[in-house]
C-alpha positions in Angstrom: -26.9 11.3 5.0 -27.4 10.3 1.1 -25.5 7.4 0.2 -22.8 7.3 -1.8 -23.7 5.2 -4.8 -21.5 1.6 -4.9 -20.4 2.2 -8.4 -18.5 5.1 -6.9 -17.6 3.2 -3.9 -15.9 1.3 -6.6 -13.8 3.4 -8.4 -12.4 5.3 -5.7 -11.5 1.3 -4.2 -9.3 0.9 -7.1 -8.2 4.0 -8.1 -6.3 4.0 -5.2 -4.8 0.5 -5.2 -3.9 1.3 -8.8 -2.6 4.5 -6.6 -1.2 2.5 -3.6 -1.9 -1.0 -2.6 -1.4 -3.3 -5.8 1.9 -0.8 -7.1 2.9 -2.0 -3.6 2.5 -6.2 -4.7 3.3 -5.9 -8.6 7.2 -4.5 -8.3 8.5 -3.6 -11.9 9.8 -5.5 -14.1 12.9 -5.3 -16.5 12.0 -7.0 -20.6 15.0 -8.5 -21.5 15.6 -8.3 -25.3 15.4 -11.6 -27.1 18.6 -14.0 -27.5 20.3 -14.0 -30.6 21.0 -17.1 -32.5 24.2 -19.0 -31.8 27.1 -17.8 -35.3 27.8 -20.3 -38.2 31.0 -21.8 -37.9 33.2 -23.6 -41.3 35.3 -25.1 -39.6 37.1 -22.7 -36.5 36.4 -19.3 -38.3 32.6 -17.8 -37.7 30.4 -16.9 -40.4 27.8 -15.1 -40.4 26.6 -11.2 -39.7 27.4 -9.5 -36.3 24.9 -9.3 -33.6 23.5 -5.8 -32.5 21.2 -5.3 -30.1 18.7 -2.2 -28.8 18.6 -1.6 -26.2 16.7 -2.8 -23.4 12.9 -1.8 -22.5 12.6 0.4 -20.4 10.8 -1.7 -17.3 7.2 -0.1 -16.6 7.0 2.2 -13.2 4.5 0.1 -10.3 2.1 3.1 -10.7 2.3 2.0 -14.6 1.6 -2.5 -13.4 -1.1 -1.9 -11.8 -2.9 0.7 -13.7 -2.4 -2.0 -16.1 -3.4 -4.7 -13.9 -7.0 -2.2 -13.2 -7.2 -2.6 -17.0 -7.1 -6.6 -17.1 -9.2 -7.3 -14.9 -12.7 -8.6 -15.7 -15.6 -7.1 -13.5 -16.0 -10.1 -11.5 -12.2 -10.0 -11.0 -13.0 -6.0 -9.9 -15.6 -6.9 -6.7 -13.8 -9.5 -5.4 -10.6 -7.6 -5.0 -12.6 -4.6 -3.2 -14.5 -7.5 -1.2 -11.4 -9.0 0.6 -10.9 -12.5 1.7 -11.2 -13.3 4.6 -11.3 -10.5 6.9 -7.1 -8.9 7.0 -6.2 -10.1 2.7 -6.9 -9.1 -0.7 -8.0 -11.4 -2.8 -5.3 -12.6 -5.3 -5.8 -13.3 -9.5 -4.1 -15.7 -10.1 -4.2 -15.1 -13.5 -2.7 -11.9 -13.6 0.0 -13.2 -10.6 -1.6 -10.7 -8.5 -0.6 -11.6 -5.4 -3.2 -12.1 -1.8 -1.9 -8.7 -0.4 -2.1 -9.3 3.7 -3.1 -6.2 5.9 -3.0 -5.4 8.9 -5.7 -3.5 11.5 -3.9 -0.5 13.9 -3.1 2.4 14.8 -1.1 1.0 17.6 0.3 -1.4 16.4 0.7 -4.7 14.3 -2.1 -6.0 14.8 -4.5 -9.5 13.9 -1.4 -11.5 14.0 -0.8 -13.3 17.2 1.9 -11.1 20.2 2.9 -7.8 18.5 4.0 -4.7 20.9 1.6 -2.2 21.8 2.9 1.6 21.0 1.0 4.6 22.4 -2.2 6.4 21.6 -1.7 8.3 18.5 -3.5 11.1 20.9 -0.7 10.3 23.3 2.8 10.7 20.8 1.5 14.0 19.1 0.9 16.3 22.9 4.6 15.5 22.2 4.8 17.8 19.3 7.3 16.4 17.9 6.9 15.3 13.8 11.0 13.2 14.3 8.9 11.4 16.7 6.1 9.6 15.2 8.1 9.5 12.5 10.4 7.0 14.4 7.6 4.9 15.9 6.2 5.0 12.7 9.4 2.6 11.7 9.2 0.4 14.2 5.4 -0.2 13.5 7.0 -1.0 9.8 9.1 -3.3 11.3 6.6 -5.5 12.8 4.4 -6.0 10.0 7.0 -6.6 7.5 8.1 -9.5 9.7 4.8 -10.4 10.1 4.2 -10.2 5.3 1.3 -7.8 6.5 1.8 -5.1 3.1 -0.9 -1.9 3.9 -1.2 -1.1 7.4 -4.6 -0.2 8.3 -3.4 3.1 10.2 -3.0 6.6 10.7 -5.9 7.2 12.0 -6.1 11.1 10.0 -9.2 11.9 11.7 -9.7 14.8 13.5 -11.2 14.5 16.8 -14.3 17.0 16.4 -16.3 16.7 19.6 -15.1 14.7 23.0 -17.6 12.2 22.3 -15.8 10.3 20.0 -15.9 7.3 20.9 -11.8 6.6 19.0 -10.8 10.0 19.5 -7.7 8.2 21.4 -6.8 7.0 17.4 -6.3 10.2 16.1 -4.2 12.7 16.6 -5.7 15.7 18.8 -8.7 18.9 16.7 -6.0 20.4 15.7 -5.6 19.6 11.1 -1.8 21.7 12.1 -0.9 19.2 14.4 -2.5 15.7 12.2 -1.0 16.3 9.5 2.1 16.6 10.3 2.2 14.0 12.9 0.6 11.6 10.7 3.1 12.5 7.7 5.7 11.7 10.2 4.3 8.3 11.3 3.4 7.2 6.9 7.2 8.4 6.3 8.6 6.1 8.8 6.7 3.7 8.3 7.3 3.3 5.1 10.7 4.1 4.5 11.7 1.0 3.8 9.3 -0.2 1.4 6.8 -2.9 0.9 4.2 -1.4 2.9 1.4 1.1 2.0 0.0 2.1 5.6 -2.5 5.2 5.3 -6.4 4.9 7.3 -9.3 7.0 6.5 -11.2 7.5 9.2 -13.8 10.6 8.3 -16.9 8.2 8.3 -16.0 8.2 12.3 -16.7 11.8 12.4 -19.2 11.9 15.6 -21.6 14.2 13.6 -21.8 11.2 10.3 -22.8 8.4 13.3 
């Protein structure tokens, strides 16, 4: 098996962060116009030209802010950001106002942060052939994550079960790519419906032929 160069892995992770977790953590900011100087007065009369203000600057989208922040990172900061911190955090960069980002493992609930509801295994609700049910489960897990300050939920598992020997097949949504895709979409749409949470997990490294 050919190993992927580390530089390519870093570039892929930064691209993902720019489009997802970093953007989710960086809310858009609106730049207000500069305050006008107080007018001069003579007696009770106000003198001076009228204050003319232009339209406020358009706020940056989360994606634009993420790209701007990545461009300002030093190489050491990028490496630290990719490496993580304390098992399930992404490291903060105070110099750029980037907060630490809390993560949770999945996919049967919000793990790592104390007692939590255990939801059915993904293969179980995929067997219902009901994306609406998957969306409702995603909404419930998203609520649990937000209550614990989690910003990234490492789920759902979107791998495909290609062999019955795969030890993590219960985390995936069967061997049919259409069913797995529709079910995963329901989970992600439900979990992220209220904002503040990023949910995705690519499990290709767990394919039995590549282990």
